[in-house]
C-alpha positions in Angstrom: 132.0 28.3 86.8 129.7 30.2 84.3 128.6 33.9 84.1 125.2 32.6 84.7 124.3 29.6 87.3 123.7 26.6 85.2 121.2 24.1 87.2 121.6 20.8 84.4 125.2 20.0 85.4 124.8 20.3 89.1 122.0 18.2 89.0 123.3 15.1 87.6 127.3 15.8 89.6 124.9 15.9 92.8 122.4 12.5 92.2 126.0 10.7 91.4 127.1 11.8 95.3 124.2 10.9 96.6 124.4 8.1 94.9 127.0 6.8 95.9 127.1 8.2 99.4 129.9 10.4 98.9 130.9 13.7 100.9 130.8 16.3 98.2 128.7 18.9 96.9 128.7 21.2 93.3 127.4 24.6 93.8 127.3 26.5 90.4 128.8 30.0 90.5 128.2 33.0 88.5 131.6 33.7 87.7 133.3 37.1 86.2 136.2 37.0 87.5 138.1 34.2 86.1 141.8 34.8 87.4 140.5 35.6 90.7 137.7 32.7 91.2 140.5 29.7 90.3 142.7 31.9 93.2 140.0 31.3 95.5 139.7 27.3 94.6 143.6 27.2 95.2 142.7 29.6 99.2 139.6 27.4 99.7 141.1 23.8 98.8 138.2 23.3 96.1 139.0 19.9 94.1 137.3 20.3 91.4 135.7 23.6 88.7 133.7 22.8 85.5 134.3 25.6 83.4 131.9 26.7 80.7 131.7 29.4 77.7 133.3 31.9 77.4 136.1 31.1 80.2 137.6 27.9 78.3 140.4 29.5 76.8 140.9 32.3 79.5 141.3 29.8 82.5 144.6 28.0 80.5 147.5 30.6 81.8 146.3 30.0 85.3 147.1 27.1 85.4 149.6 24.3 86.5 149.3 22.3 84.1 147.3 20.6 81.2 146.2 17.3 79.7 148.0 16.5 76.6 144.7 16.4 74.7 143.0 19.6 76.5 146.3 21.1 75.4 145.6 19.9 71.7 142.0 21.2 71.9 143.3 24.4 73.6 140.3 24.8 75.7 139.6 23.6 79.7 136.2 22.8 81.1 137.7 20.6 84.0 140.0 21.9 86.5 141.2 19.4 89.4 143.7 20.5 92.2 145.7 18.4 93.8 146.6 19.8 96.8 147.3 23.2 95.7 148.5 22.2 92.2 145.3 22.8 89.5 145.5 20.7 85.9 143.1 21.5 83.4 141.3 19.1 81.2 138.6 18.6 78.5 135.9 16.2 79.3 133.5 17.7 76.2 135.6 15.5 73.9 135.1 12.2 75.6 131.4 13.0 76.3 131.0 13.1 71.9 133.3 9.9 71.3 131.6 7.9 74.1 128.6 9.1 73.2 128.7 8.0 69.6 130.8 4.7 70.8 127.6 3.6 72.4 125.8 2.8 68.8 129.3 2.7 66.5 132.8 2.0 66.3 134.6 5.1 65.8 138.1 3.5 64.4 138.1 4.6 59.9 134.4 6.1 60.4 134.0 8.9 58.0 132.6 11.8 59.9 130.7 15.2 58.5 131.5 18.0 61.3 128.6 20.3 61.1 130.9 23.9 62.8 134.1 24.5 63.5 133.7 27.0 66.9 134.9 25.9 70.1 132.2 22.8 70.3 133.2 21.7 67.2 137.1 21.5 68.0 136.4 19.4 71.1 134.8 17.4 69.1 136.8 17.1 66.2 140.2 16.3 68.2 138.1 13.5 70.2 137.3 11.8 66.7 140.9 11.9 65.5 141.6 10.7 68.6 139.6 7.8 68.1 140.4 7.0 64.6 138.3 8.3 62.3 138.3 10.5 59.2 136.8 14.2 59.6 135.5 16.1 57.5 134.9 19.9 58.8 131.8 21.9 57.4 131.2 25.4 58.1 130.0 28.3 56.4 133.2 30.3 57.2 134.9 27.7 54.8 138.1 29.5 56.0 138.1 28.3 59.5 136.7 25.0 58.5 139.8 24.3 57.2 142.2 25.4 59.9 140.0 22.9 62.2 140.6 20.5 59.6 144.2 21.2 59.3 144.6 20.7 63.0 143.1 17.0 63.1 144.2 15.9 59.6 140.9 16.5 57.8 139.3 18.1 55.0 137.4 21.1 54.6 134.6 21.8 52.2 131.6 24.7 52.5 128.8 23.4 55.0 126.0 23.6 52.2 128.1 21.4 49.5 128.2 19.2 52.6 125.3 18.4 53.1 124.7 17.0 49.8 127.4 14.6 49.8 126.7 10.9 50.6 130.3 10.1 51.7 129.9 10.1 55.3 128.8 7.2 57.7 128.3 9.5 60.2 126.8 13.3 60.9 127.5 15.3 64.2 126.1 18.9 64.9 128.1 20.8 66.3 126.9 24.1 65.5 124.3 26.3 67.4 121.6 25.5 64.7 118.6 23.2 66.4 118.8 25.1 69.9 115.3 26.7 71.0 116.8 30.2 71.9 119.2 30.1 69.1 117.3 29.0 66.0 115.2 25.5 66.0 115.7 24.8 62.2 117.8 21.4 61.6 121.6 22.4 59.9 120.6 20.4 57.0 118.0 19.3 55.0 116.2 16.5 55.9 116.2 15.0 52.6 120.0 14.0 52.7 119.5 12.0 55.9 119.5 8.6 55.4 118.7 5.0 56.7 122.3 3.4 58.1 123.3 7.3 58.9 124.0 7.8 62.4 123.4 11.1 63.5 124.1 12.9 66.5 123.2 16.5 67.3 125.4 18.1 70.5 122.2 20.3 71.5 120.8 19.4 74.3 117.7 22.3 74.4 115.5 20.5 73.3 117.1 17.2 73.8 115.1 16.0 70.8 116.3 18.5 68.1 114.7 18.5 64.5 117.5 17.3 63.1 117.0 14.1 65.9 113.7 13.9 65.2 114.3 14.4 61.2 117.1 11.4 61.7 114.5 9.2 62.7 111.9 9.9 60.4 114.2 8.9 57.7 115.4 5.7 59.4 118.4 6.9 60.4 120.4 6.3 63.9 120.1 9.3 65.8 121.6 10.5 69.1 120.4 13.8 71.2 122.8 15.9 73.1 121.7 14.7 76.6 124.6 11.5 75.8 127.5 13.7 75.1 126.3 15.9 77.8 126.0 12.8 80.4 129.2 11.4 79.8 131.4 14.5 79.5 129.6 15.1 83.2 130.3 11.1 84.1 134.2 12.0 83.1 133.9 14.9 85.6 133.0 12.7 88.0 135.8 10.4 87.8 138.4 13.1 87.7 136.9 15.2 90.9 136.0 11.7 93.2 138.0 8.9 91.7 135.3 6.8 91.8 132.6 5.0 88.6 129.9 7.6 87.8 126.4 6.0 88.7 125.7 6.9 84.8 121.7 5.4 85.6 120.9 8.2 88.2 123.3 11.0 86.3 120.9 10.3 83.6 117.7 10.3 85.7 118.2 13.6 86.7 119.5 14.9 83.6 116.2 14.0 82.0 114.8 15.6 85.1 115.9 18.6 84.3 115.8 18.9 80.3 112.3 17.4 80.4 
């Protein structure tokens, strides 16, 4: 549920249902009454709900239980209805770590995470869950310190962090790079280097300026579409109990994003 219907998620889920011949459908709703939406989920027997901002925290008191990682993150993006009992999950962190794990092993990795908002929080907890060392960089240093303390990491100012050679993985979890917000890269191109792994969670556009710059500098780059795909795939597992058909879902994602 969201304030505005989002077609990308629906396209991926519907493609997955078609690929497996499942009798499921996925319908985006523009929700303004989150409490009413959860009551309706129980009353109508809706199997699952995807939750987008600004409701990822507001929905928590309305649920019967939380997945332990979602509880630690403090945000829910997925609700599963088991015979009227609503359980909240967070698949954003799973999307982030699986996108990175396609190209590297995260245990012991030194990660510089840009941002300290809700998306960054999910990524930070996911990285910590996988045994990575996390340094949080943010313009508001106090917010960076709070997130770093929650995951046993360190905090640095954003500008100083961009110049540090100590990290092997760089993840952008800020809004910088979004076409409709600010298309600029969050770091200067010259700090990117060969051997660095760069992931941008921004997926509109799929190839952000950060991703393009990382490729120019010889770094390995992971675009935000991979995180989006894997978080939707985990939702698919939770809703259906089936292994998601990633190729079909990925094709639908690319068709939506271009």
